C-alpha positions in Angstrom: -7.5 -23.0 -23.3 -10.0 -21.9 -25.7 -12.3 -25.2 -24.5 -12.2 -23.8 -21.2 -13.2 -20.3 -22.1 -15.8 -21.8 -23.7 -17.0 -23.7 -21.0 -16.7 -20.8 -19.0 -19.6 -19.1 -20.9 -22.2 -22.3 -21.1 -21.8 -22.3 -17.2 -22.6 -18.4 -17.3 -25.1 -19.0 -19.7 -26.8 -22.0 -17.2 -26.4 -19.4 -14.2 -28.4 -16.9 -15.7 -31.1 -19.5 -16.9 -31.5 -20.8 -13.3 -31.9 -17.3 -11.9 -34.6 -16.6 -14.5 -36.5 -19.6 -13.4 -36.0 -18.7 -10.0 -38.1 -16.0 -10.3 -40.9 -17.4 -11.8 -44.6 -17.5 -10.1 -44.8 -21.4 -9.8 -41.0 -21.4 -8.5 -42.1 -19.0 -6.0 -45.0 -20.5 -5.0 -43.0 -24.2 -4.4 -40.2 -22.4 -2.6 -37.7 -23.6 -5.1 -36.3 -19.8 -5.7 -33.1 -20.1 -2.7 -32.1 -23.3 -4.1 -32.1 -22.1 -7.9 -30.0 -19.2 -6.6 -27.3 -21.2 -4.8 -27.1 -23.4 -7.9 -26.7 -20.3 -10.1 -24.4 -19.1 -7.6 -22.2 -22.2 -7.9 -22.2 -22.0 -11.9 -20.9 -18.6 -11.5 -18.1 -20.1 -9.6 -17.4 -22.8 -11.4 -17.1 -20.4 -14.6 -14.9 -18.1 -12.9 -12.5 -21.0 -12.7 -12.7 -22.1 -16.0 -12.2 -18.3 -17.2 -9.0 -18.2 -14.9 -7.6 -21.7 -16.5 -8.1 -19.4 -19.9 -6.5 -16.6 -18.4 -9.5 -14.7 -19.4 -8.8 -12.3 -16.1 -11.9 -9.6 -17.1 -14.3 -12.6 -17.5 -13.2 -14.3 -14.2 -13.8 -11.0 -12.1 -17.2 -10.5 -13.9 -17.7 -14.1 -13.0 -16.7 -13.7 -9.2 -18.6 -10.8 -9.0 -21.8 -12.2 -10.1 -21.1 -14.7 -7.4 -20.6 -12.1 -4.8 -23.6 -10.0 -5.7 -26.1 -12.6 -4.9 -24.4 -14.0 -2.3 -24.6 -10.5 -0.8 -28.4 -10.3 -1.5 -28.8 -13.5 0.4 -27.2 -11.7 3.1 -24.0 -14.0 2.8 -21.6 -11.6 4.2 -18.0 -13.1 4.4 -18.8 -15.3 1.1 -19.8 -12.2 -0.7 -16.8 -10.4 0.6 -14.2 -13.6 -0.3 -15.8 -13.3 -3.8 -15.4 -9.5 -4.1 -11.7 -10.1 -3.4 -11.4 -13.0 -5.9 -12.9 -10.9 -8.4 -10.5 -8.0 -7.3 -7.4 -10.4 -7.9 -8.6 -11.4 -11.4 -8.9 -7.5 -12.3 -5.5 -6.5 -11.1 -4.3 -8.3 -14.1 -6.3 -6.8 -16.7 -8.3 -3.5 -15.0 -6.7 -1.9 -11.9 -9.5 0.4 -11.5 -12.0 -2.2 -11.8 -9.9 -4.2 -9.1 -9.9 -1.1 -6.7 -13.7 -1.2 -7.2 -14.2 -4.5 -6.1 -11.7 -4.5 -3.3 -13.7 -1.4 -1.6 -17.1 -3.3 -2.1 -15.1 -5.9 0.2 -13.4 -3.5 2.5 -17.1 -2.0 3.2 -18.6 -5.8 4.1 -15.5 -6.4 6.3 -15.7 -2.8 8.1 -19.7 -3.4 8.7 -18.7 -6.7 10.1 -15.8 -5.6 12.3 -13.0 -7.4 10.2 -10.9 -4.6 10.4 -7.5 -6.5 10.1 -9.2 -7.8 6.7 -9.9 -4.3 5.9 -6.9 -2.9 6.4 -5.0 -5.7 4.0 -7.5 -4.8 1.2 -7.0 -0.9 1.8 -2.9 -1.7 1.6 -3.8 -3.7 -1.5 -5.6 -1.1 -3.2 -2.5 1.4 -2.3 -0.6 -0.7 -4.4 -2.7 -0.6 -7.2 -2.3 2.7 -6.9 1.0 2.8 -6.5 2.5 0.6 -9.3 -0.3 0.1 -11.5 -2.4 3.7 -11.9 0.5 5.9 -10.8 -1.6 7.8 -8.6 0.4 8.4 -5.6 -2.1 10.7 -3.5 -4.5 8.2 -3.6 -1.9 5.5 -2.6 -1.3 7.8 0.2 -4.7 7.7 1.2 -5.4 4.3 1.3 -1.8 3.2 2.7 -2.8 5.9 6.0 -6.7 4.1 6.2 -4.5 0.7 6.5 -2.4 1.9 8.9 -5.3 3.3 11.1 -7.1 -0.3 10.8 -3.9 -2.0 11.6 -2.8 0.3 14.4 -6.4 -0.3 15.9 -6.0 -4.0 15.8 -2.6 -3.6 17.7 -0.8 -4.7 14.5 2.0 -2.1 14.9 4.3 -3.9 12.4 2.0 -3.8 9.5 0.9 -0.5 10.4 4.3 1.2 10.8 5.2 -0.1 7.5 2.0 1.7 5.7 3.3 4.9 7.6 6.9 4.4 6.1 5.5 4.3 2.7 3.1 7.4 3.6 6.7 9.2 4.8 8.4 8.0 1.8 6.2 9.5 -0.6 5.6 12.6 1.6 9.6 13.1 1.3 9.2 12.7 -2.4 6.2 15.0 -2.7 8.5 17.9 -0.7 6.1 17.3 2.3 9.2 17.2 4.4 7.3 18.3 7.5 4.7 15.2 7.7 7.5 12.9 6.5 9.8 13.9 9.6 7.1 13.0 11.6 6.4 9.9 10.5 10.4 8.8 10.5 10.5 10.2 14.1 7.6 8.7 15.5 8.4 4.9 13.9 12.0 5.6 15.2 11.0 6.2 18.8 8.6 3.3 18.4 11.8 1.3 17.4 13.8 2.6 20.4 11.2 1.1 22.6 11.7 -2.5 21.6 15.0 -4.7 22.1 14.5 -6.4 18.2 13.5 -3.5 16.8 16.0 -0.7 18.2 18.6 -1.1 15.5 16.2 -0.3 13.1 16.0 3.3 14.3 19.0 4.4 13.2 17.5 4.4 9.3 14.8 6.0 10.5 16.7 9.0 12.1 18.8 8.9 9.0 15.6 9.4 6.7 14.7 12.0 9.2 17.8 13.7 9.1 17.9 13.9 5.3 14.6 15.3 5.0 15.6 18.0 7.1 18.5 19.2 4.8 15.8 19.9 2.6 13.4 21.3 4.6 15.8 23.4 7.2 19.3 23.1 7.6 19.4 25.0 11.1 16.5 22.6 12.1 19.1 19.5 11.0 21.4 20.7 13.6 18.9 20.7 16.7 17.2 17.3 15.4 20.6 15.4 14.9 21.7 16.4 18.6 17.8 15.2 19.8 18.5 11.5 17.9 21.9 11.3 19.5 20.5 11.7 23.0 17.8 9.4 22.4 19.6 6.8 20.5 23.4 7.5 21.8 24.7 4.6 19.2 23.5 6.6 16.4 26.2 9.4 16.9 28.8 6.6 16.3 26.8 5.2 13.4 28.3 6.3 9.7 24.8 7.7 9.0 25.1 10.3 11.6 28.5 11.3 10.5 27.6 11.3 7.0 24.7 14.1 8.0 27.1 15.9 10.1 29.8 16.0 7.1 27.1 17.4 4.7 25.8 19.9 7.3 29.4 21.0 7.3 29.6 21.3 3.5 26.3 23.2 3.4 27.2 25.8 5.5 30.4 26.4 3.3 28.7 26.0 0.1 31.5 23.3 -0.7 29.8 21.2 -3.5 32.3 19.0 -4.4 32.8 18.1 -0.6 29.6 17.4 -0.4 29.2 15.2 -3.7 32.7 13.6 -2.4 31.1 12.6 1.0 28.0 11.1 -0.7 29.9 9.0 -3.1 32.1 7.9 -0.4 29.3 6.9 1.7 27.4 5.4 -1.3 30.8 3.3 -2.2 30.1 1.3 1.1 26.7 1.4 1.8 24.5 1.5 -1.3 21.8 4.4 -1.4 18.6 3.9 -2.8 16.6 5.7 -5.5 14.9 7.9 -2.6 18.2 8.9 -0.7 19.7 9.8 -4.2 16.4 11.8 -5.2 16.5 13.9 -2.0 20.1 14.2 -1.2 20.3 16.0 -4.9 17.7 18.1 -4.2 19.9 19.1 -1.2 22.9 19.6 -3.5 20.9 21.6 -6.1 20.4 24.2 -3.0 24.0 25.0 -2.9 24.3 25.4 -6.6 21.5 27.8 -6.1 23.3 29.7 -3.2 26.3 30.1 -5.4 23.9 32.0 -8.2 22.6 34.2 -5.6 
């Protein structure tokens, strides 16, 4: 692998030499500048692949960036965008901030070209980087929302909903319950319009109901009635029954009953971290009421 890295460095040097020679007076006079740039770009791409073989991700990203930059100068927009994406994919393994920068350059090109689905996919990738690598949830939300808008504009509602559901999840965790509820209700209503997706509405109304428990218990009761009217099958679901049981325990300040109901549900249908985090917040409101 050391040999691959060394070869990559040699190819980079050759590319730079090609570019230097393309700028000379005689080269310009003879019309050879363009071909020299094309040859340099090919050398940069060869170098990038050598660096990938050596797992030198930062250097690979740099080589792809050089290729992309020169493609952009030559007005080869699609090639430029493709190589900025390649650079971003390499940088993801070494420098997430640089990965974001590369992908944003690709997005700008794709947007100018009207390729909004491609732009959406890369906004989604950036959101995932902010979520998992950089841990900047606010920026993750921004890019999930931008991805959702682009997907929706291209009639890709499935991908748009997927991004919106990530926004709702984070909004609830950040105690922006109204925003989360609005998204869960919107996605749930959309699901009811499809025979294939109808069953999934149960989960979205369940999540919205839990957000209501965190936000306003009185509103939770009226919301539950709305969900039952929209989707009568929801009324007989374990999820709906759990919410009704929890509402009763909240009204009675019965912390033991609340805990038991959640544990009983969890023993059959495992609750993930998001559910447990929010239900713990609701439970703490009972303890707070007892102290008052």
